[in-house]
Structures are given as structure tokens and as C-alpha cells.
KOLTI-815065 format. One line per 10 residues: their letters; for each residue y, x, z of N, C-alpha, C, O. Coordinates in steps of 0.2 Angstrom, whole numbers, always signed. Example, Ala and Ser with C-alpha at 12.3 -4.5 7.8 and 13.67 -1.06 7.14 Angstrom:
<atoms>
AS	-28:+66:+39:-22:+62:+39:-16:+66:+39:-17:+71:+42 ~ -11:+64:+35:-5:+68:+36:+0:+64:+39:+6:+67:+40
</atoms>
This chain:
<atoms>
MSGRIHPALV	-637:-349:+72:-639:-342:+71:-646:-342:+67:-650:-346:+68 ~ -646:-338:+62:-651:-338:+57:-657:-334:+60:-656:-329:+63 ~ -663:-337:+59:-669:-334:+61:-672:-330:+56:-678:-328:+56 ~ -669:-329:+50:-672:-325:+44:-672:-318:+46:-667:-315:+49 ~ -677:-314:+44:-678:-307:+46:-675:-303:+40:-677:-305:+34 ~ -672:-298:+41:-668:-294:+36:-674:-291:+32:-679:-288:+35 ~ -673:-291:+25:-679:-288:+21:-680:-280:+23:-685:-278:+22 ~ -674:-277:+25:-675:-270:+26:-679:-269:+32:-683:-264:+33 ~ -679:-273:+37:-683:-273:+43:-690:-274:+41:-695:-271:+44 ~ -692:-279:+37:-698:-280:+34:-701:-274:+31:-707:-272:+32
VFGAIVFIFL	-697:-271:+27:-700:-264:+23:-701:-259:+28:-706:-255:+28 ~ -697:-258:+33:-697:-253:+38:-704:-254:+42:-708:-249:+44 ~ -705:-260:+44:-711:-262:+48:-717:-261:+44:-722:-258:+47 ~ -717:-262:+37:-723:-261:+33:-724:-254:+32:-730:-252:+32 ~ -719:-250:+32:-720:-242:+31:-723:-240:+38:-727:-235:+37 ~ -720:-242:+43:-723:-239:+50:-731:-241:+50:-735:-237:+53 ~ -732:-248:+48:-739:-250:+49:-744:-246:+44:-749:-244:+46 ~ -741:-245:+38:-745:-240:+34:-746:-233:+36:-752:-230:+36 ~ -741:-231:+39:-741:-224:+42:-746:-223:+48:-750:-218:+48 ~ -747:-229:+52:-752:-229:+57:-759:-230:+55:-764:-227:+58
VAPLFIIVGA	-760:-235:+50:-766:-237:+48:-769:-233:+43:-776:-232:+43 ~ -765:-230:+38:-768:-227:+32:-773:-221:+34:-778:-220:+31 ~ -771:-217:+39:-776:-212:+41:-783:-214:+43:-788:-211:+42 ~ -783:-220:+46:-789:-223:+49:-794:-225:+42:-800:-224:+42 ~ -790:-228:+37:-794:-230:+31:-797:-223:+28:-802:-223:+25 ~ -793:-218:+28:-795:-212:+25:-801:-209:+28:-806:-207:+25 ~ -801:-209:+35:-807:-207:+39:-813:-211:+37:-818:-208:+36 ~ -812:-217:+37:-818:-222:+36:-820:-221:+29:-827:-220:+28 ~ -816:-220:+24:-818:-219:+17:-822:-212:+16:-827:-211:+13 ~ -819:-207:+20:-822:-200:+19:-829:-200:+23:-833:-196:+21
SVSDTPYLAF	-830:-204:+28:-836:-204:+31:-842:-207:+27:-848:-206:+29 ~ -841:-211:+22:-846:-214:+18:-847:-211:+11:-850:-214:+7 ~ -843:-205:+10:-843:-202:+4:-850:-198:+3:-853:-196:+8 ~ -853:-198:-3:-859:-195:-4:-859:-188:-6:-863:-185:-8 ~ -852:-185:-6:-851:-178:-7:-853:-174:-1:-852:-176:+4 ~ -855:-168:-2:-857:-163:+4:-850:-160:+7:-851:-156:+11 ~ -845:-163:+5:-838:-160:+8:-834:-167:+9:-835:-172:+6 ~ -829:-166:+13:-824:-171:+15:-820:-173:+8:-817:-168:+5 ~ -820:-179:+6:-817:-181:+0:-815:-188:+1:-818:-193:+4 ~ -809:-190:-2:-806:-196:-2:-802:-197:-8:-797:-193:-10
PPRGLTLQWF	-803:-202:-12:-807:-208:-11:-814:-205:-12:-816:-201:-16 ~ -819:-209:-9:-826:-207:-10:-829:-207:-17:-827:-212:-20 ~ -833:-202:-19:-836:-202:-25:-841:-207:-26:-842:-210:-31 ~ -845:-208:-20:-850:-213:-20:-851:-215:-13:-848:-213:-8 ~ -855:-220:-11:-856:-223:-5:-863:-221:-2:-868:-222:-5 ~ -863:-219:+5:-869:-217:+8:-868:-217:+16:-862:-216:+18 ~ -873:-219:+19:-873:-219:+26:-877:-213:+29:-878:-213:+35 ~ -878:-208:+25:-882:-203:+28:-879:-198:+33:-882:-195:+37 ~ -872:-198:+33:-868:-194:+37:-869:-197:+44:-868:-193:+49 ~ -869:-204:+45:-870:-207:+51:-877:-205:+54:-877:-204:+60
WNIFAIEAFR	-882:-205:+50:-888:-204:+53:-889:-196:+54:-892:-194:+59 ~ -885:-192:+51:-884:-185:+53:-882:-184:+60:-884:-179:+63 ~ -877:-188:+62:-875:-187:+69:-880:-188:+74:-881:-183:+78 ~ -885:-192:+73:-890:-193:+78:-896:-188:+77:-900:-187:+81 ~ -896:-185:+71:-901:-180:+70:-899:-173:+73:-903:-169:+74 ~ -892:-172:+74:-890:-166:+77:-890:-167:+85:-886:-171:+88 ~ -894:-163:+88:-895:-164:+96:-889:-162:+99:-887:-165:+105 ~ -884:-158:+97:-878:-156:+100:-874:-162:+101:-870:-163:+106 ~ -873:-166:+95:-869:-172:+96:-872:-177:+101:-868:-180:+104 ~ -878:-178:+101:-881:-183:+105:-880:-181:+113:-878:-185:+117
STAITSLQLA	-881:-175:+114:-880:-172:+121:-873:-173:+123:-871:-175:+129 ~ -868:-170:+119:-861:-170:+121:-858:-177:+121:-854:-178:+125 ~ -861:-182:+117:-859:-189:+118:-861:-192:+124:-857:-195:+127 ~ -867:-190:+127:-869:-193:+133:-864:-190:+139:-862:-193:+143 ~ -863:-183:+138:-858:-180:+143:-852:-183:+143:-849:-184:+148 ~ -849:-184:+137:-842:-187:+137:-842:-194:+140:-837:-196:+143 ~ -847:-198:+139:-847:-205:+142:-848:-204:+149:-845:-208:+153 ~ -852:-200:+152:-853:-199:+159:-846:-197:+162:-844:-199:+167 ~ -843:-192:+159:-836:-190:+162:-831:-195:+162:-827:-196:+166 ~ -831:-199:+156:-826:-205:+156:-827:-210:+161:-822:-212:+164
VLGTSLSLII	-834:-212:+162:-835:-217:+167:-834:-214:+174:-830:-217:+178 ~ -836:-208:+176:-836:-206:+182:-829:-203:+184:-826:-205:+189 ~ -825:-200:+179:-818:-198:+180:-814:-204:+181:-809:-204:+185 ~ -815:-209:+177:-810:-215:+177:-812:-219:+184:-807:-221:+187 ~ -818:-219:+186:-819:-222:+192:-816:-218:+198:-813:-221:+203 ~ -817:-212:+198:-814:-208:+203:-806:-208:+203:-803:-208:+209 ~ -803:-209:+198:-796:-209:+197:-794:-216:+200:-788:-216:+203 ~ -798:-221:+199:-796:-228:+202:-797:-228:+209:-793:-231:+213 ~ -802:-224:+212:-803:-224:+219:-798:-221:+223:-796:-223:+228 ~ -795:-216:+219:-789:-212:+222:-782:-216:+221:-778:-217:+225
GIPAAYALNR	-782:-219:+214:-776:-221:+212:-774:-228:+215:-768:-230:+216 ~ -779:-233:+216:-777:-239:+219:-774:-239:+226:-769:-242:+227 ~ -777:-235:+230:-774:-234:+237:-767:-231:+237:-763:-233:+240 ~ -767:-226:+232:-760:-223:+231:-755:-227:+229:-749:-227:+231 ~ -757:-231:+224:-752:-236:+221:-750:-241:+226:-744:-244:+227 ~ -755:-243:+230:-754:-248:+236:-749:-245:+241:-744:-249:+243 ~ -750:-239:+243:-746:-236:+248:-739:-235:+245:-734:-237:+249 ~ -738:-233:+239:-731:-232:+236:-727:-239:+235:-721:-239:+236 ~ -731:-244:+234:-727:-251:+234:-727:-254:+240:-722:-258:+242 ~ -732:-254:+245:-732:-257:+251:-727:-254:+256:-724:-257:+260
YRVELPKWLS	-726:-247:+256:-722:-243:+260:-717:-239:+257:-716:-233:+258 ~ -714:-242:+251:-709:-239:+247:-703:-236:+251:-700:-231:+249 ~ -701:-240:+256:-695:-238:+260:-697:-232:+265:-693:-228:+265 ~ -703:-232:+268:-705:-227:+272:-706:-220:+269:-705:-215:+271 ~ -710:-221:+263:-712:-215:+259:-706:-212:+255:-702:-215:+253 ~ -706:-205:+255:-701:-202:+251:-701:-203:+243:-707:-204:+241 ~ -696:-204:+240:-695:-206:+233:-699:-201:+228:-702:-203:+223 ~ -699:-194:+230:-702:-190:+226:-710:-190:+226:-713:-187:+221 ~ -713:-194:+230:-720:-194:+231:-723:-197:+224:-728:-195:+222 ~ -720:-202:+222:-722:-205:+216:-723:-201:+210:-727:-201:+205
TVYVLPILVP	-718:-196:+210:-718:-191:+204:-724:-186:+204:-726:-184:+199 ~ -727:-185:+210:-733:-181:+211:-739:-184:+207:-742:-180:+204 ~ -739:-190:+206:-745:-193:+203:-744:-193:+195:-749:-195:+192 ~ -738:-192:+193:-738:-192:+185:-737:-184:+183:-736:-183:+177 ~ -738:-179:+187:-737:-172:+185:-742:-171:+179:-740:-167:+175 ~ -749:-173:+180:-753:-172:+174:-750:-174:+167:-753:-171:+162 ~ -746:-179:+167:-743:-181:+161:-737:-177:+159:-736:-175:+153 ~ -733:-175:+164:-727:-171:+163:-728:-164:+161:-725:-161:+157 ~ -734:-161:+164:-735:-154:+162:-739:-154:+156:-744:-158:+155 ~ -738:-149:+151:-742:-149:+145:-749:-148:+146:-751:-144:+151
EIVFGFSLMK	-753:-152:+143:-760:-152:+144:-764:-145:+144:-768:-143:+147 ~ -761:-141:+139:-764:-134:+138:-762:-130:+145:-767:-126:+147 ~ -756:-131:+147:-755:-127:+154:-759:-130:+159:-761:-126:+163 ~ -760:-136:+159:-763:-140:+165:-771:-138:+164:-774:-136:+169 ~ -774:-137:+158:-781:-135:+157:-782:-128:+159:-787:-127:+163 ~ -777:-124:+157:-778:-117:+159:-777:-116:+167:-781:-112:+170 ~ -773:-120:+170:-772:-119:+177:-779:-121:+181:-781:-118:+186 ~ -782:-127:+178:-788:-129:+181:-793:-124:+180:-798:-123:+185 ~ -794:-121:+174:-799:-116:+173:-798:-110:+178:-803:-108:+181 ~ -792:-108:+179:-791:-102:+184:-792:-104:+191:-795:-100:+195
SVSVGLGTPI	-790:-110:+193:-790:-112:+200:-797:-115:+202:-800:-114:+208 ~ -800:-119:+198:-806:-123:+199:-812:-119:+197:-817:-118:+201 ~ -812:-118:+190:-818:-115:+187:-819:-108:+189:-825:-106:+192 ~ -814:-104:+189:-815:-97:+190:-813:-95:+198:-817:-92:+201 ~ -808:-98:+200:-806:-97:+207:-811:-99:+212:-813:-96:+217 ~ -814:-105:+211:-818:-108:+216:-826:-108:+214:-830:-109:+218 ~ -827:-106:+208:-833:-105:+205:-837:-112:+205:-843:-112:+206 ~ -833:-117:+203:-836:-124:+203:-841:-124:+197:-839:-122:+191 ~ -846:-128:+197:-850:-129:+191:-846:-132:+185:-841:-136:+187 ~ -849:-131:+179:-845:-133:+173:-844:-141:+173:-838:-143:+172
FLSLLIGHAL	-849:-145:+175:-849:-152:+174:-844:-155:+180:-840:-159:+179 ~ -844:-152:+186:-840:-154:+191:-832:-152:+189:-828:-156:+191 ~ -831:-146:+186:-825:-144:+184:-822:-149:+179:-816:-151:+179 ~ -826:-151:+174:-824:-156:+169:-822:-163:+173:-818:-166:+171 ~ -827:-165:+177:-825:-171:+181:-819:-171:+185:-815:-176:+184 ~ -817:-165:+188:-811:-165:+192:-805:-165:+187:-800:-168:+188 ~ -806:-161:+181:-801:-161:+176:-799:-168:+173:-793:-170:+172 ~ -804:-171:+171:-804:-178:+168:-801:-183:+173:-797:-187:+171 ~ -803:-183:+179:-800:-187:+184:-793:-186:+186:-789:-191:+186 ~ -791:-180:+186:-784:-178:+187:-780:-180:+181:-774:-182:+181
LVLPYSVRVV	-783:-179:+175:-779:-181:+169:-777:-188:+168:-772:-190:+166 ~ -782:-193:+170:-781:-200:+169:-778:-203:+176:-777:-209:+176 ~ -778:-199:+181:-775:-202:+187:-768:-205:+186:-767:-211:+189 ~ -763:-202:+183:-757:-206:+182:-758:-213:+179:-754:-217:+181 ~ -762:-214:+174:-763:-221:+171:-765:-226:+177:-763:-231:+177 ~ -770:-223:+181:-772:-228:+187:-766:-230:+191:-765:-235:+193 ~ -762:-225:+193:-757:-226:+198:-751:-230:+195:-749:-235:+198 ~ -749:-228:+189:-743:-231:+186:-745:-239:+184:-741:-243:+185 ~ -751:-240:+181:-753:-246:+178:-754:-251:+184:-752:-257:+184 ~ -758:-249:+189:-759:-253:+195:-752:-254:+199:-751:-259:+202
SASLASFDFS	-748:-249:+199:-741:-250:+202:-737:-255:+199:-734:-259:+202 ~ -738:-256:+192:-734:-261:+189:-737:-268:+191:-733:-273:+191 ~ -743:-269:+192:-746:-275:+195:-744:-277:+202:-742:-282:+203 ~ -744:-271:+206:-742:-272:+213:-734:-274:+214:-732:-277:+219 ~ -730:-272:+209:-723:-273:+209:-722:-280:+209:-716:-282:+212 ~ -726:-284:+206:-725:-292:+206:-729:-295:+211:-729:-301:+212 ~ -732:-292:+216:-737:-295:+221:-733:-296:+227:-729:-292:+229 ~ -733:-302:+230:-730:-304:+236:-734:-302:+242:-739:-305:+243 ~ -732:-297:+245:-736:-294:+251:-736:-299:+257:-739:-298:+262 ~ -732:-304:+257:-732:-309:+262:-738:-313:+262:-740:-315:+267
VEEAAISLGC	-742:-313:+256:-748:-316:+256:-753:-312:+260:-757:-315:+264 ~ -753:-306:+259:-757:-301:+263:-756:-302:+270:-761:-302:+274 ~ -750:-302:+272:-748:-303:+279:-750:-309:+282:-752:-310:+288 ~ -750:-315:+278:-752:-321:+281:-760:-321:+282:-762:-324:+287 ~ -763:-318:+277:-771:-317:+278:-773:-314:+285:-777:-316:+288 ~ -769:-308:+286:-770:-304:+292:-768:-308:+298:-772:-308:+303 ~ -763:-312:+298:-761:-316:+304:-765:-321:+305:-766:-324:+311 ~ -769:-323:+300:-774:-329:+301:-781:-326:+304:-786:-330:+304 ~ -781:-320:+305:-787:-317:+307:-792:-313:+303:-797:-310:+305 ~ -790:-312:+296:-794:-308:+291:-792:-301:+293:-787:-299:+293
PPLKTFFTVL	-798:-297:+293:-797:-290:+294:-793:-286:+289:-794:-289:+283 ~ -789:-281:+290:-785:-278:+284:-789:-276:+278:-787:-277:+273 ~ -795:-273:+280:-799:-270:+274:-802:-276:+270:-802:-276:+264 ~ -804:-281:+273:-807:-287:+270:-801:-291:+266:-802:-293:+260 ~ -795:-291:+269:-789:-293:+265:-788:-289:+259:-786:-292:+254 ~ -789:-283:+259:-787:-279:+253:-792:-281:+248:-790:-281:+242 ~ -799:-282:+249:-803:-283:+244:-804:-290:+242:-805:-292:+236 ~ -802:-295:+246:-803:-302:+245:-796:-305:+243:-796:-311:+239 ~ -790:-302:+245:-784:-305:+243:-780:-301:+238:-778:-304:+233 ~ -779:-295:+240:-775:-291:+235:-778:-289:+229:-775:-290:+223
LPNIRSGVIA	-784:-286:+229:-788:-284:+223:-788:-290:+218:-787:-288:+212 ~ -791:-296:+219:-791:-301:+214:-784:-303:+211:-784:-305:+205 ~ -779:-301:+214:-772:-303:+212:-770:-297:+207:-765:-298:+203 ~ -773:-291:+207:-770:-286:+203:-776:-283:+198:-776:-278:+196 ~ -781:-288:+198:-787:-285:+194:-785:-284:+186:-788:-280:+183 ~ -780:-288:+184:-778:-287:+177:-775:-279:+176:-777:-276:+171 ~ -772:-277:+181:-769:-270:+181:-775:-265:+182:-774:-260:+178 ~ -779:-267:+186:-785:-262:+187:-789:-261:+180:-791:-256:+178 ~ -790:-267:+177:-794:-267:+171:-790:-263:+165:-793:-259:+162 ~ -784:-264:+165:-780:-261:+160:-780:-253:+161:-780:-249:+157
AFILAFITSV	-779:-252:+168:-779:-244:+169:-786:-241:+168:-786:-236:+165 ~ -791:-245:+169:-798:-242:+167:-799:-241:+159:-801:-236:+157 ~ -796:-246:+155:-797:-245:+148:-793:-239:+146:-795:-235:+142 ~ -786:-239:+148:-782:-233:+146:-785:-226:+148:-785:-221:+144 ~ -788:-226:+154:-790:-220:+157:-797:-218:+153:-798:-212:+152 ~ -801:-223:+152:-807:-222:+149:-806:-219:+142:-809:-214:+140 ~ -802:-222:+138:-801:-220:+131:-798:-213:+131:-799:-209:+127 ~ -793:-212:+136:-790:-205:+136:-795:-200:+138:-795:-194:+135 ~ -800:-201:+142:-805:-196:+144:-810:-195:+138:-811:-189:+137 ~ -812:-200:+135:-817:-199:+130:-814:-195:+124:-818:-191:+121
NDVSISVFLT	-808:-195:+123:-805:-192:+117:-801:-185:+119:-798:-182:+115 ~ -802:-183:+125:-798:-177:+128:-801:-171:+124:-807:-170:+124 ~ -796:-167:+122:-798:-160:+120:-794:-154:+124:-798:-150:+126 ~ -788:-155:+125:-784:-150:+128:-787:-148:+135:-787:-142:+137 ~ -789:-152:+139:-792:-150:+146:-799:-148:+145:-801:-143:+148 ~ -803:-151:+141:-810:-150:+141:-811:-143:+137:-816:-139:+139 ~ -807:-141:+133:-808:-134:+129:-808:-128:+134:-811:-123:+133 ~ -804:-129:+140:-804:-124:+145:-809:-124:+150:-811:-119:+153 ~ -812:-130:+151:-817:-131:+156:-824:-131:+154:-829:-131:+158 ~ -826:-132:+147:-833:-132:+145:-836:-125:+145:-832:-120:+146
GPGISTLPIQ	-842:-125:+145:-846:-118:+146:-852:-119:+143:-854:-124:+139 ~ -856:-113:+144:-863:-113:+141:-867:-119:+143:-868:-120:+149 ~ -870:-123:+138:-874:-128:+139:-871:-135:+141:-875:-140:+140 ~ -865:-135:+142:-861:-141:+144:-855:-142:+140:-851:-137:+140 ~ -854:-147:+136:-848:-148:+132:-847:-155:+131:-851:-159:+132 ~ -841:-157:+128:-839:-164:+127:-839:-165:+119:-839:-160:+115 ~ -840:-171:+117:-840:-173:+110:-834:-170:+106:-835:-167:+101 ~ -828:-171:+108:-822:-169:+104:-823:-161:+104:-821:-158:+98 ~ -825:-157:+109:-825:-150:+108:-831:-148:+103:-831:-143:+100 ~ -837:-152:+104:-842:-151:+99:-840:-152:+92:-842:-149:+87
ILAYMQQFFD	-836:-157:+91:-833:-158:+84:-829:-152:+81:-830:-150:+76 ~ -825:-149:+86:-821:-143:+84:-826:-138:+82:-825:-134:+77 ~ -831:-137:+86:-836:-131:+85:-840:-132:+79:-841:-128:+75 ~ -841:-139:+77:-845:-140:+71:-841:-139:+65:-843:-136:+60 ~ -834:-140:+65:-830:-139:+60:-829:-132:+58:-827:-130:+52 ~ -830:-127:+63:-829:-120:+61:-835:-118:+57:-834:-112:+54 ~ -840:-121:+56:-846:-119:+52:-847:-124:+46:-849:-122:+41 ~ -845:-130:+47:-847:-135:+42:-840:-139:+41:-836:-140:+45 ~ -840:-142:+34:-834:-146:+33:-837:-152:+29:-834:-155:+24 ~ -843:-155:+31:-845:-161:+28:-843:-167:+31:-840:-167:+36
PTIASVSVLL	-844:-173:+28:-842:-180:+31:-845:-182:+38:-843:-187:+40 ~ -849:-177:+41:-852:-179:+47:-846:-179:+52:-846:-184:+57 ~ -841:-175:+51:-835:-175:+56:-831:-182:+55:-830:-185:+61 ~ -830:-184:+49:-827:-191:+49:-831:-196:+52:-829:-201:+54 ~ -838:-196:+51:-843:-201:+54:-842:-201:+61:-842:-207:+64 ~ -842:-195:+65:-841:-195:+72:-834:-198:+74:-834:-202:+79 ~ -829:-197:+70:-823:-200:+72:-823:-207:+71:-820:-211:+75 ~ -826:-210:+66:-827:-217:+65:-831:-220:+71:-829:-225:+74 ~ -836:-217:+74:-840:-219:+79:-835:-219:+86:-836:-224:+90 ~ -831:-214:+86:-826:-214:+92:-822:-220:+92:-820:-223:+97
MIVTVAVMGV	-819:-222:+86:-815:-228:+85:-819:-234:+86:-816:-239:+89 ~ -825:-234:+85:-829:-240:+86:-830:-241:+93:-830:-247:+96 ~ -831:-236:+97:-832:-236:+104:-825:-239:+107:-826:-243:+112 ~ -820:-236:+105:-813:-239:+108:-812:-246:+106:-810:-250:+111 ~ -814:-248:+100:-813:-255:+99:-818:-259:+103:-817:-265:+105 ~ -824:-257:+104:-829:-260:+108:-827:-261:+115:-828:-267:+118 ~ -824:-256:+118:-821:-257:+125:-816:-263:+125:-816:-267:+129 ~ -812:-263:+120:-807:-268:+120:-810:-275:+118:-808:-280:+121 ~ -816:-275:+114:-819:-281:+113:-823:-284:+119:-823:-290:+120 ~ -825:-280:+123:-829:-282:+129:-824:-285:+134:-825:-290:+137
VEATLGLTFL	-818:-282:+134:-812:-285:+139:-810:-292:+136:-809:-297:+139 ~ -810:-292:+129:-808:-299:+126:-813:-304:+127:-811:-310:+128 ~ -819:-302:+127:-825:-307:+127:-825:-309:+134:-827:-315:+136 ~ -824:-305:+139:-825:-307:+146:-819:-310:+150:-820:-315:+153 ~ -813:-307:+149:-807:-309:+152:-802:-312:+147:-798:-316:+149 ~ -802:-309:+141:-797:-311:+136:-791:-306:+137:-789:-305:+142 ~ -788:-304:+131:-782:-299:+131:-776:-303:+134:-772:-300:+137 ~ -776:-310:+133:-770:-313:+136:-770:-313:+144:-765:-314:+147 ~ -776:-312:+146:-777:-312:+154:-774:-305:+156:-770:-305:+161 ~ -775:-300:+152:-772:-293:+154:-765:-293:+154:-761:-289:+157
AK	-762:-298:+149:-755:-298:+149:-751:-301:+154:-745:-301:+154 ~ -755:-305:+159:-752:-309:+164:-749:-304:+169:-746:-306:+174
</atoms>
């Protein structure tokens, strides 16, 4: 059997790679253009648009809000999702099969419909403060990632190890934190990364839940584009990409991506 790759497959792979990567290069190029409007290729090189991000107070405040929502929303989804995933895998025989579908509804339902429903039921119906409404929305949005990714780790976990620890006198709660969690930490970390990135870049949910004085960075970008069309927008997008890469870099530096693949 020949191990040679067919040339057509190589060409197809190259086309797909260019299709995925080319927009990123265009954004980076536009972010350093010295023209007062978005242009690619750049006519000249400057970093003034990156400094302009920090000069605009709206970008600074909304960036802080987005990071707060991402950290708190992801943490809340993990607090709910880890026990839910544990129950779905530990008691899969006793629990109804449709229960696992409930935790993926935020993915199955279109985000615009989901966001509008949250606005009517949470923001308007309950009169919840704007930040709390955003936190609830982001937590529900990323909850499926917590449940599904952690469930994938639990699917290969041998629950007899947990039963052995309990039979030797370890309390169930202590067993959960000292035996089970260390064995699924790769899934927990992967779930945190996916949920964090999804929350930081969310638009469809946040656009319905933001209000006077409180907004997220992606929504502020849209508002800025309604009045200006300078490379500041591209610079903000580049910073968002850097944050995403930085999160992955921290995981690589601390645990290694090969560890997450286990």
C-alpha cells in the first residue's frame, strides 16, 4: 500500500487552509495601515490604531466587562455543568435519555431566538439588572460546552475507582474532589477554554441583553462601525485574536496541549 498523498488532496488542503487563514492576514494588514479608512494591502505601516483603542474609554470599559462576563459565566457554567455531566454518566441507566438533550438546547436553538427569549423572560420579565442578565445569558450559552466536553472525559473514567475510594472510608464529597476531578481535569480545562472564547466573542446573545452604561466589546465594535470605518476596528479584532492565542499559550505552557489530548 502506497503512502503517497494524491496531489488533488494536497491542493484541496491548501485551498482550505488559505480560505481559513487569509481573512486573518487581511485583518492584521488592515490594522497597521496608515490610511484613515480600512484598506488592504496597507499603504503604510503604523501602530496608531492600536493606541487609539486604549484612548477610547468605551473600548476599555467594555473590554473589562467582556472579560468579567467570560470568567464569571464560564465558571458558573462549570459549577453547573460538571455535576450535571457526572450525573449523566454515573447514573445514565436511571436517568431518562432525553435529559442530556436539555443541556445542549442553547446550541440547538438559534442564538437570536435564544437571546430574544432571555430578554423577554429575564431582562424584561424579571427586571434583572443588565450585568446579571448578561451573566445568565453567557452562562447558559456556554453551558453545553461544559457538559459535553466534561462528559467526554467522564465517558472513559472507571467509576469503580470512585467506589473503591468510598469503600475504603473516603467521604463521597472528598472522593469527588480528590479522585474524580484530577482524572478529568483535561476535559475541565478544555471546556473552560472553549466556553471562555465563545463568551468573549459572543454577539447574538449580548446584543439583546446590553443596556445603557453596560455593553460588551463585540457590541461596542458594532456600535463604533456605525459611525466610523477606520482601522481601529481591525486593531480590536487583532487584539481579540491575541487574547484567544494567549489563552491557548497559557495552557500549552502550564499543561501542554498534548496533555489536553489525553
